[in-house]
A tleap script that builds the chain and sets N, CA, C and O, in Angstrom:
source leaprc.protein.ff14SB
mol = sequence {
  NMET SER MET GLY GLY LEU ARG MET THR LYS
  LYS GLU TYR ARG LYS ALA LEU SER SER TYR
  PRO GLU ALA LEU THR ALA SER GLU VAL ALA
  GLU ILE LEU ARG VAL CYS THR LYS THR VAL
  TYR LYS LEU ILE LYS LEU GLY GLU ILE PRO
  ALA VAL LYS ILE GLY ARG GLU ASN ARG ILE
  SER LYS SER VAL LEU ILE SER TYR LEU ARG
  ASN LYS ASP LYS GLY SER PRO ASN PRO LYS
  CYS VAL CYS SER GLU ASN SER ALA GLY ALA
  VAL TRP THR SER GLY MET SER CYS GLY SER
  VAL CYS GLY ALA VAL GLU VAL GLY GLY LYS
  GLU LYS SER CALA
}
set mol.1.N position { 19.188 9.564 0.962 }
set mol.1.CA position { 19.127 10.435 2.108 }
set mol.1.C position { 19.418 9.698 3.400 }
set mol.1.O position { 18.978 10.145 4.459 }
set mol.2.N position { 20.135 8.598 3.359 }
set mol.2.CA position { 20.451 7.911 4.594 }
set mol.2.C position { 21.665 8.572 5.228 }
set mol.2.O position { 22.519 9.135 4.543 }
set mol.3.N position { 21.721 8.493 6.533 }
set mol.3.CA position { 22.787 9.149 7.268 }
set mol.3.C position { 23.768 8.101 7.747 }
set mol.3.O position { 23.440 7.292 8.615 }
set mol.4.N position { 24.976 8.106 7.188 }
set mol.4.CA position { 26.014 7.193 7.618 }
set mol.4.C position { 25.642 5.728 7.528 }
set mol.4.O position { 26.073 4.933 8.362 }
set mol.5.N position { 24.835 5.346 6.516 }
set mol.5.CA position { 24.449 3.961 6.340 }
set mol.5.C position { 23.263 3.543 7.196 }
set mol.5.O position { 22.766 2.428 7.042 }
set mol.6.N position { 22.794 4.409 8.099 }
set mol.6.CA position { 21.641 4.098 8.931 }
set mol.6.C position { 20.387 4.605 8.256 }
set mol.6.O position { 20.386 5.658 7.618 }
set mol.7.N position { 19.301 3.828 8.408 }
set mol.7.CA position { 18.019 4.243 7.839 }
set mol.7.C position { 17.439 5.383 8.654 }
set mol.7.O position { 17.469 5.358 9.884 }
set mol.8.N position { 16.914 6.381 7.964 }
set mol.8.CA position { 16.259 7.490 8.648 }
set mol.8.C position { 14.827 7.090 8.991 }
set mol.8.O position { 14.187 6.340 8.254 }
set mol.9.N position { 14.337 7.595 10.109 }
set mol.9.CA position { 12.957 7.348 10.495 }
set mol.9.C position { 12.050 8.337 9.772 }
set mol.9.O position { 12.518 9.316 9.190 }
set mol.10.N position { 10.742 8.068 9.815 }
set mol.10.CA position { 9.786 8.999 9.216 }
set mol.10.C position { 9.931 10.380 9.843 }
set mol.10.O position { 9.857 11.397 9.153 }
set mol.11.N position { 10.138 10.405 11.156 }
set mol.11.CA position { 10.271 11.669 11.879 }
set mol.11.C position { 11.505 12.449 11.383 }
set mol.11.O position { 11.446 13.667 11.213 }
set mol.12.N position { 12.606 11.744 11.157 }
set mol.12.CA position { 13.827 12.388 10.665 }
set mol.12.C position { 13.629 12.929 9.246 }
set mol.12.O position { 14.097 14.021 8.924 }
set mol.13.N position { 12.929 12.155 8.394 }
set mol.13.CA position { 12.630 12.642 7.048 }
set mol.13.C position { 11.746 13.876 7.118 }
set mol.13.O position { 11.987 14.854 6.411 }
set mol.14.N position { 10.707 13.836 7.978 }
set mol.14.CA position { 9.804 14.979 8.128 }
set mol.14.C position { 10.581 16.225 8.525 }
set mol.14.O position { 10.339 17.310 7.996 }
set mol.15.N position { 11.513 16.067 9.455 }
set mol.15.CA position { 12.319 17.204 9.914 }
set mol.15.C position { 13.199 17.727 8.780 }
set mol.15.O position { 13.311 18.936 8.580 }
set mol.16.N position { 13.821 16.810 8.041 }
set mol.16.CA position { 14.696 17.206 6.933 }
set mol.16.C position { 13.924 17.926 5.827 }
set mol.16.O position { 14.474 18.787 5.140 }
set mol.17.N position { 12.640 17.569 5.657 }
set mol.17.CA position { 11.820 18.154 4.592 }
set mol.17.C position { 10.837 19.209 5.119 }
set mol.17.O position { 9.893 19.579 4.420 }
set mol.18.N position { 11.054 19.687 6.338 }
set mol.18.CA position { 10.105 20.609 6.972 }
set mol.18.C position { 9.927 21.928 6.224 }
set mol.18.O position { 8.882 22.567 6.348 }
set mol.19.N position { 10.912 22.339 5.463 }
set mol.19.CA position { 10.801 23.609 4.727 }
set mol.19.C position { 9.948 23.478 3.459 }
set mol.19.O position { 9.636 24.481 2.817 }
set mol.20.N position { 9.573 22.255 3.102 }
set mol.20.CA position { 8.768 22.025 1.896 }
set mol.20.C position { 7.288 21.920 2.263 }
set mol.20.O position { 6.950 21.515 3.376 }
set mol.21.N position { 6.397 22.288 1.321 }
set mol.21.CA position { 4.955 22.164 1.571 }
set mol.21.C position { 4.524 20.693 1.577 }
set mol.21.O position { 5.282 19.820 1.154 }
set mol.22.N position { 3.303 20.424 2.057 }
set mol.22.CA position { 2.784 19.056 2.117 }
set mol.22.C position { 2.547 18.466 0.730 }
set mol.22.O position { 2.695 17.259 0.537 }
set mol.23.N position { 2.179 19.309 -0.240 }
set mol.23.CA position { 1.967 18.866 -1.624 }
set mol.23.C position { 3.119 19.408 -2.461 }
set mol.23.O position { 3.218 20.613 -2.692 }
set mol.24.N position { 3.985 18.511 -2.910 }
set mol.24.CA position { 5.200 18.902 -3.629 }
set mol.24.C position { 5.004 18.890 -5.139 }
set mol.24.O position { 4.255 18.071 -5.671 }
set mol.25.N position { 5.679 19.801 -5.817 }
set mol.25.CA position { 5.682 19.798 -7.281 }
set mol.25.C position { 6.763 18.823 -7.751 }
set mol.25.O position { 7.602 18.387 -6.962 }
set mol.26.N position { 6.736 18.492 -9.019 }
set mol.26.CA position { 7.763 17.607 -9.594 }
set mol.26.C position { 9.150 18.250 -9.452 }
set mol.26.O position { 10.138 17.553 -9.227 }
set mol.27.N position { 9.218 19.565 -9.583 }
set mol.27.CA position { 10.497 20.276 -9.438 }
set mol.27.C position { 11.036 20.162 -8.016 }
set mol.27.O position { 12.235 19.973 -7.815 }
set mol.28.N position { 10.145 20.278 -7.031 }
set mol.28.CA position { 10.580 20.151 -5.641 }
set mol.28.C position { 11.044 18.739 -5.331 }
set mol.28.O position { 12.039 18.547 -4.632 }
set mol.29.N position { 10.326 17.747 -5.850 }
set mol.29.CA position { 10.729 16.355 -5.654 }
set mol.29.C position { 12.085 16.115 -6.315 }
set mol.29.O position { 12.942 15.440 -5.745 }
set mol.30.N position { 12.281 16.661 -7.509 }
set mol.30.CA position { 13.560 16.524 -8.209 }
set mol.30.C position { 14.689 17.130 -7.374 }
set mol.30.O position { 15.776 16.560 -7.284 }
set mol.31.N position { 14.430 18.269 -6.773 }
set mol.31.CA position { 15.420 18.930 -5.919 }
set mol.31.C position { 15.763 18.052 -4.710 }
set mol.31.O position { 16.935 17.901 -4.362 }
set mol.32.N position { 14.756 17.483 -4.082 }
set mol.32.CA position { 14.960 16.633 -2.909 }
set mol.32.C position { 15.746 15.383 -3.274 }
set mol.32.O position { 16.675 15.001 -2.563 }
set mol.33.N position { 15.376 14.741 -4.384 }
set mol.33.CA position { 16.030 13.505 -4.814 }
set mol.33.C position { 17.352 13.751 -5.536 }
set mol.33.O position { 18.129 12.825 -5.770 }
set mol.34.N position { 17.594 15.019 -5.886 }
set mol.34.CA position { 18.793 15.418 -6.641 }
set mol.34.C position { 18.861 14.711 -7.993 }
set mol.34.O position { 19.889 14.161 -8.389 }
set mol.35.N position { 17.719 14.752 -8.683 }
set mol.35.CA position { 17.612 14.217 -10.036 }
set mol.35.C position { 16.939 15.285 -10.898 }
set mol.35.O position { 16.488 16.306 -10.379 }
set mol.36.N position { 16.868 15.057 -12.196 }
set mol.36.CA position { 16.177 16.015 -13.058 }
set mol.36.C position { 14.666 15.757 -13.001 }
set mol.36.O position { 14.227 14.671 -12.622 }
set mol.37.N position { 13.889 16.760 -13.380 }
set mol.37.CA position { 12.427 16.618 -13.337 }
set mol.37.C position { 11.952 15.511 -14.272 }
set mol.37.O position { 10.931 14.874 -14.009 }
set mol.38.N position { 12.679 15.280 -15.354 }
set mol.38.CA position { 12.324 14.207 -16.291 }
set mol.38.C position { 12.326 12.853 -15.564 }
set mol.38.O position { 11.464 12.014 -15.826 }
set mol.39.N position { 13.266 12.641 -14.674 }
set mol.39.CA position { 13.332 11.408 -13.898 }
set mol.39.C position { 12.128 11.293 -12.971 }
set mol.39.O position { 11.570 10.209 -12.808 }
set mol.40.N position { 11.727 12.406 -12.364 }
set mol.40.CA position { 10.557 12.403 -11.479 }
set mol.40.C position { 9.312 12.035 -12.274 }
set mol.40.O position { 8.506 11.222 -11.823 }
set mol.41.N position { 9.146 12.632 -13.464 }
set mol.41.CA position { 7.993 12.293 -14.308 }
set mol.41.C position { 8.005 10.817 -14.703 }
set mol.41.O position { 6.950 10.190 -14.802 }
set mol.42.N position { 9.192 10.265 -14.927 }
set mol.42.CA position { 9.316 8.846 -15.263 }
set mol.42.C position { 8.885 7.991 -14.074 }
set mol.42.O position { 8.166 7.007 -14.252 }
set mol.43.N position { 9.315 8.354 -12.859 }
set mol.43.CA position { 8.922 7.620 -11.658 }
set mol.43.C position { 7.410 7.679 -11.442 }
set mol.43.O position { 6.800 6.708 -10.995 }
set mol.44.N position { 6.815 8.826 -11.763 }
set mol.44.CA position { 5.359 8.973 -11.659 }
set mol.44.C position { 4.674 8.068 -12.673 }
set mol.44.O position { 3.722 7.361 -12.342 }
set mol.45.N position { 5.165 8.094 -13.910 }
set mol.45.CA position { 4.572 7.288 -14.980 }
set mol.45.C position { 4.662 5.792 -14.674 }
set mol.45.O position { 3.739 5.033 -14.972 }
set mol.46.N position { 5.792 5.372 -14.073 }
set mol.46.CA position { 5.993 3.965 -13.724 }
set mol.46.C position { 5.210 3.565 -12.478 }
set mol.46.O position { 5.143 2.385 -12.135 }
set mol.47.N position { 4.621 4.540 -11.804 }
set mol.47.CA position { 3.836 4.262 -10.613 }
set mol.47.C position { 4.669 4.097 -9.349 }
set mol.47.O position { 4.142 3.704 -8.308 }
set mol.48.N position { 5.962 4.391 -9.427 }
set mol.48.CA position { 6.825 4.270 -8.252 }
set mol.48.C position { 6.544 5.380 -7.245 }
set mol.48.O position { 6.642 5.172 -6.035 }
set mol.49.N position { 6.194 6.558 -7.752 }
set mol.49.CA position { 5.803 7.680 -6.896 }
set mol.49.C position { 4.405 8.102 -7.326 }
set mol.49.O position { 4.242 8.683 -8.399 }
set mol.50.N position { 3.397 7.822 -6.512 }
set mol.50.CA position { 2.028 8.242 -6.851 }
set mol.50.C position { 1.899 9.756 -6.825 }
set mol.50.O position { 2.451 10.422 -5.950 }
set mol.51.N position { 1.165 10.292 -7.793 }
set mol.51.CA position { 0.961 11.733 -7.879 }
set mol.51.C position { -0.493 12.018 -8.226 }
set mol.51.O position { -1.202 11.168 -8.764 }
set mol.52.N position { -0.915 13.226 -7.906 }
set mol.52.CA position { -2.258 13.691 -8.228 }
set mol.52.C position { -2.111 14.857 -9.194 }
set mol.52.O position { -1.319 15.773 -8.969 }
set mol.53.N position { -2.882 14.809 -10.265 }
set mol.53.CA position { -2.835 15.876 -11.266 }
set mol.53.C position { -3.753 17.014 -10.803 }
set mol.53.O position { -4.949 16.800 -10.606 }
set mol.54.N position { -3.206 18.205 -10.630 }
set mol.54.CA position { -3.973 19.399 -10.278 }
set mol.54.C position { -3.729 20.406 -11.392 }
set mol.54.O position { -2.636 20.958 -11.522 }
set mol.55.N position { -4.761 20.635 -12.190 }
set mol.55.CA position { -4.570 21.461 -13.378 }
set mol.55.C position { -3.651 20.737 -14.330 }
set mol.55.O position { -3.919 19.603 -14.729 }
set mol.56.N position { -2.561 21.397 -14.695 }
set mol.56.CA position { -1.592 20.772 -15.599 }
set mol.56.C position { -0.369 20.251 -14.865 }
set mol.56.O position { 0.569 19.756 -15.489 }
set mol.57.N position { -0.375 20.358 -13.548 }
set mol.57.CA position { 0.797 19.942 -12.770 }
set mol.57.C position { 0.514 18.742 -11.890 }
set mol.57.O position { -0.608 18.547 -11.422 }
set mol.58.N position { 1.546 17.939 -11.671 }
set mol.58.CA position { 1.464 16.813 -10.746 }
set mol.58.C position { 1.857 17.297 -9.357 }
set mol.58.O position { 2.755 18.124 -9.204 }
set mol.59.N position { 1.178 16.772 -8.357 }
set mol.59.CA position { 1.525 17.055 -6.968 }
set mol.59.C position { 1.777 15.718 -6.279 }
set mol.59.O position { 1.040 14.750 -6.463 }
set mol.60.N position { 2.840 15.696 -5.481 }
set mol.60.CA position { 3.220 14.501 -4.759 }
set mol.60.C position { 3.141 14.830 -3.269 }
set mol.60.O position { 3.716 15.818 -2.812 }
set mol.61.N position { 2.432 14.006 -2.529 }
set mol.61.CA position { 2.311 14.201 -1.090 }
set mol.61.C position { 3.677 13.977 -0.437 }
set mol.61.O position { 4.409 13.054 -0.793 }
set mol.62.N position { 3.999 14.837 0.520 }
set mol.62.CA position { 5.270 14.688 1.232 }
set mol.62.C position { 5.340 13.328 1.926 }
set mol.62.O position { 6.400 12.703 1.953 }
set mol.63.N position { 4.224 12.867 2.486 }
set mol.63.CA position { 4.229 11.559 3.162 }
set mol.63.C position { 4.467 10.421 2.171 }
set mol.63.O position { 5.108 9.428 2.514 }
set mol.64.N position { 3.957 10.556 0.949 }
set mol.64.CA position { 4.194 9.548 -0.095 }
set mol.64.C position { 5.678 9.527 -0.464 }
set mol.64.O position { 6.262 8.458 -0.636 }
set mol.65.N position { 6.283 10.708 -0.586 }
set mol.65.CA position { 7.709 10.790 -0.914 }
set mol.65.C position { 8.547 10.178 0.209 }
set mol.65.O position { 9.525 9.478 -0.054 }
set mol.66.N position { 8.166 10.440 1.450 }
set mol.66.CA position { 8.894 9.870 2.591 }
set mol.66.C position { 8.809 8.346 2.562 }
set mol.66.O position { 9.807 7.665 2.800 }
set mol.67.N position { 7.639 7.811 2.274 }
set mol.67.CA position { 7.482 6.350 2.160 }
set mol.67.C position { 8.357 5.798 1.041 }
set mol.67.O position { 8.996 4.758 1.199 }
set mol.68.N position { 8.380 6.502 -0.094 }
set mol.68.CA position { 9.211 6.092 -1.226 }
set mol.68.C position { 10.690 6.065 -0.810 }
set mol.68.O position { 11.399 5.101 -1.097 }
set mol.69.N position { 11.146 7.116 -0.140 }
set mol.69.CA position { 12.545 7.196 0.288 }
set mol.69.C position { 12.876 6.100 1.295 }
set mol.69.O position { 13.947 5.499 1.226 }
set mol.70.N position { 11.978 5.841 2.217 }
set mol.70.CA position { 12.226 4.792 3.222 }
set mol.70.C position { 12.292 3.416 2.568 }
set mol.70.O position { 13.116 2.588 2.955 }
set mol.71.N position { 11.438 3.164 1.586 }
set mol.71.CA position { 11.477 1.875 0.882 }
set mol.71.C position { 12.757 1.728 0.085 }
set mol.71.O position { 13.340 0.644 0.046 }
set mol.72.N position { 13.206 2.808 -0.555 }
set mol.72.CA position { 14.451 2.758 -1.327 }
set mol.72.C position { 15.653 2.644 -0.410 }
set mol.72.O position { 16.679 2.074 -0.782 }
set mol.73.N position { 15.524 3.190 0.794 }
set mol.73.CA position { 16.613 3.198 1.761 }
set mol.73.C position { 16.885 1.810 2.331 }
set mol.73.O position { 17.985 1.542 2.814 }
set mol.74.N position { 15.877 0.914 2.277 }
set mol.74.CA position { 16.053 -0.433 2.815 }
set mol.74.C position { 17.185 -1.136 2.098 }
set mol.74.O position { 18.061 -1.735 2.722 }
set mol.75.N position { 17.154 -1.055 0.768 }
set mol.75.CA position { 18.224 -1.604 -0.051 }
set mol.75.C position { 18.544 -3.061 0.235 }
set mol.75.O position { 18.107 -3.625 1.238 }
set mol.76.N position { 19.283 -3.633 -0.627 }
set mol.76.CA position { 19.712 -5.012 -0.492 }
set mol.76.C position { 21.203 -5.035 -0.195 }
set mol.76.O position { 21.952 -4.271 -0.804 }
set mol.77.N position { 21.658 -5.881 0.718 }
set mol.77.CA position { 23.087 -5.962 1.000 }
set mol.77.C position { 23.859 -6.603 -0.147 }
set mol.77.O position { 25.084 -6.498 -0.210 }
set mol.78.N position { 23.148 -7.265 -1.050 }
set mol.78.CA position { 23.798 -7.935 -2.178 }
set mol.78.C position { 24.075 -6.948 -3.298 }
set mol.78.O position { 23.272 -6.045 -3.533 }
set mol.79.N position { 25.194 -7.100 -3.994 }
set mol.79.CA position { 25.475 -6.224 -5.131 }
set mol.79.C position { 24.500 -6.497 -6.271 }
set mol.79.O position { 24.009 -7.616 -6.418 }
set mol.80.N position { 24.220 -5.477 -7.076 }
set mol.80.CA position { 23.295 -5.641 -8.187 }
set mol.80.C position { 23.973 -6.297 -9.383 }
set mol.80.O position { 23.312 -6.988 -10.158 }
set mol.81.N position { 25.254 -6.098 -9.547 }
set mol.81.CA position { 25.984 -6.682 -10.673 }
set mol.81.C position { 26.998 -7.683 -10.121 }
set mol.81.O position { 27.872 -7.317 -9.336 }
set mol.82.N position { 26.882 -8.912 -10.520 }
set mol.82.CA position { 27.780 -9.951 -10.026 }
set mol.82.C position { 28.281 -10.813 -11.170 }
set mol.82.O position { 27.686 -10.847 -12.247 }
set mol.83.N position { 29.367 -11.499 -10.928 }
set mol.83.CA position { 29.889 -12.456 -11.899 }
set mol.83.C position { 29.482 -13.841 -11.440 }
set mol.83.O position { 29.694 -14.219 -10.288 }
set mol.84.N position { 28.889 -14.597 -12.366 }
set mol.84.CA position { 28.411 -15.923 -12.004 }
set mol.84.C position { 29.545 -16.931 -11.854 }
set mol.84.O position { 29.382 -17.943 -11.171 }
set mol.85.N position { 30.683 -16.673 -12.479 }
set mol.85.CA position { 31.804 -17.605 -12.440 }
set mol.85.C position { 33.080 -16.792 -12.591 }
set mol.85.O position { 33.125 -15.870 -13.405 }
set mol.86.N position { 34.104 -17.107 -11.835 }
set mol.86.CA position { 35.328 -16.315 -11.861 }
set mol.86.C position { 36.402 -16.995 -12.706 }
set mol.86.O position { 37.458 -17.365 -12.194 }
set mol.87.N position { 36.132 -17.157 -13.990 }
set mol.87.CA position { 37.115 -17.749 -14.888 }
set mol.87.C position { 36.993 -17.114 -16.264 }
set mol.87.O position { 35.989 -16.471 -16.571 }
set mol.88.N position { 38.011 -17.293 -17.085 }
set mol.88.CA position { 38.000 -16.725 -18.434 }
set mol.88.C position { 36.759 -17.201 -19.177 }
set mol.88.O position { 36.407 -18.379 -19.112 }
set mol.89.N position { 36.119 -16.319 -19.860 }
set mol.89.CA position { 34.926 -16.659 -20.615 }
set mol.89.C position { 33.648 -16.553 -19.800 }
set mol.89.O position { 32.557 -16.769 -20.329 }
set mol.90.N position { 33.770 -16.221 -18.509 }
set mol.90.CA position { 32.581 -16.091 -17.653 }
set mol.90.C position { 31.781 -14.861 -18.092 }
set mol.90.O position { 32.329 -13.911 -18.651 }
set mol.91.N position { 30.512 -14.903 -17.833 }
set mol.91.CA position { 29.641 -13.787 -18.197 }
set mol.91.C position { 29.189 -13.067 -16.942 }
set mol.91.O position { 28.656 -13.684 -16.020 }
set mol.92.N position { 29.402 -11.772 -16.909 }
set mol.92.CA position { 28.929 -10.936 -15.820 }
set mol.92.C position { 27.599 -10.362 -16.253 }
set mol.92.O position { 27.470 -9.861 -17.370 }
set mol.93.N position { 26.630 -10.428 -15.398 }
set mol.93.CA position { 25.337 -9.875 -15.770 }
set mol.93.C position { 24.675 -9.223 -14.568 }
set mol.93.O position { 24.906 -9.609 -13.422 }
set mol.94.N position { 23.856 -8.234 -14.851 }
set mol.94.CA position { 23.159 -7.548 -13.777 }
set mol.94.C position { 21.667 -7.795 -13.859 }
set mol.94.O position { 20.906 -7.263 -13.051 }
set mol.95.N position { 21.244 -8.583 -14.812 }
set mol.95.CA position { 19.822 -8.854 -14.962 }
set mol.95.C position { 19.034 -7.587 -15.216 }
set mol.95.O position { 19.370 -6.801 -16.102 }
set mol.96.N position { 17.988 -7.391 -14.436 }
set mol.96.CA position { 17.107 -6.246 -14.635 }
set mol.96.C position { 17.640 -4.967 -13.995 }
set mol.96.O position { 17.147 -3.884 -14.313 }
set mol.97.N position { 18.637 -5.053 -13.101 }
set mol.97.CA position { 19.062 -3.875 -12.358 }
set mol.97.C position { 19.657 -2.784 -13.231 }
set mol.97.O position { 19.245 -1.629 -13.117 }
set mol.98.N position { 20.612 -3.104 -14.100 }
set mol.98.CA position { 21.174 -2.058 -14.940 }
set mol.98.C position { 21.276 -2.458 -16.399 }
set mol.98.O position { 21.618 -1.634 -17.247 }
set mol.99.N position { 20.983 -3.710 -16.699 }
set mol.99.CA position { 20.964 -4.152 -18.082 }
set mol.99.C position { 22.334 -4.405 -18.689 }
set mol.99.O position { 22.436 -4.644 -19.892 }
set mol.100.N position { 23.391 -4.356 -17.881 }
set mol.100.CA position { 24.740 -4.553 -18.408 }
set mol.100.C position { 25.096 -6.024 -18.464 }
set mol.100.O position { 24.742 -6.796 -17.572 }
set mol.101.N position { 25.794 -6.405 -19.512 }
set mol.101.CA position { 26.318 -7.759 -19.628 }
set mol.101.C position { 27.753 -7.633 -20.102 }
set mol.101.O position { 28.015 -7.021 -21.138 }
set mol.102.N position { 28.690 -8.211 -19.348 }
set mol.102.CA position { 30.109 -8.125 -19.698 }
set mol.102.C position { 30.685 -9.529 -19.733 }
set mol.102.O position { 30.211 -10.420 -19.029 }
set mol.103.N position { 31.701 -9.724 -20.549 }
set mol.103.CA position { 32.385 -11.006 -20.609 }
set mol.103.C position { 33.778 -10.867 -20.063 }
set mol.103.O position { 34.384 -9.804 -20.198 }
set mol.104.N position { 34.306 -11.901 -19.451 }
set mol.104.CA position { 35.662 -11.886 -18.941 }
set mol.104.C position { 36.549 -12.605 -19.935 }
set mol.104.O position { 36.202 -13.683 -20.418 }
set mol.105.N position { 37.688 -12.017 -20.243 }
set mol.105.CA position { 38.630 -12.639 -21.152 }
set mol.105.C position { 39.994 -12.728 -20.486 }
set mol.105.O position { 40.314 -11.911 -19.623 }
set mol.106.N position { 40.786 -13.691 -20.868 }
set mol.106.CA position { 42.112 -13.845 -20.296 }
set mol.106.C position { 43.093 -13.096 -21.170 }
set mol.106.O position { 43.154 -13.294 -22.383 }
set mol.107.N position { 43.881 -12.207 -20.512 }
set mol.107.CA position { 44.874 -11.415 -21.226 }
set mol.107.C position { 46.207 -11.610 -20.531 }
set mol.107.O position { 46.378 -11.197 -19.384 }
set mol.108.N position { 47.156 -12.237 -21.217 }
set mol.108.CA position { 48.494 -12.447 -20.663 }
set mol.108.C position { 48.486 -13.223 -19.353 }
set mol.108.O position { 49.256 -12.917 -18.442 }
set mol.109.N position { 47.620 -14.225 -19.257 }
set mol.109.CA position { 47.566 -15.037 -18.057 }
set mol.109.C position { 46.713 -14.443 -16.943 }
set mol.109.O position { 46.460 -15.094 -15.929 }
set mol.110.N position { 46.260 -13.172 -17.145 }
set mol.110.CA position { 45.409 -12.550 -16.135 }
set mol.110.C position { 44.056 -12.274 -16.733 }
set mol.110.O position { 43.933 -11.983 -17.923 }
set mol.111.N position { 43.040 -12.368 -15.899 }
set mol.111.CA position { 41.660 -12.169 -16.348 }
set mol.111.C position { 41.285 -10.702 -16.275 }
set mol.111.O position { 41.578 -10.031 -15.285 }
set mol.112.N position { 40.644 -10.205 -17.308 }
set mol.112.CA position { 40.150 -8.830 -17.329 }
set mol.112.C position { 38.714 -8.869 -17.846 }
set mol.112.O position { 38.337 -9.765 -18.602 }
set mol.113.N position { 37.923 -7.885 -17.427 }
set mol.113.CA position { 36.553 -7.854 -17.975 }
set mol.113.C position { 36.567 -7.126 -19.287 }
set mol.113.O position { 37.280 -6.137 -19.456 }
set mol.114.N position { 35.769 -7.622 -20.228 }
set mol.114.CA position { 35.729 -7.052 -21.567 }
set mol.114.C position { 34.576 -6.097 -21.711 }
set mol.114.O position { 34.385 -5.517 -22.780 }
savepdb mol mol.pdb
quit
């Protein structure tokens, strides 16, 4: 939810989410984040988004969601997937970020990722 690469302030997030209630359902959070509800439940289970169980439903405070969005918005200027060496046989790895590991091979004098 960042605007043109700039971080939004708490006030800007509050304004953007003003049509939502203070206690959000998992479906509302999914709508805001543009993900499926299963992803929201996973974030709750992992403790990334704190929730309170009311009856059989989870409720997420709007202020908690805003804090979550602001923390995610900080981001790192470094790419998550990098190549440790730029030569044939080098291994590209992303570590914990996406779990991908690729190898570079030389094809016809030019290097391609495998």
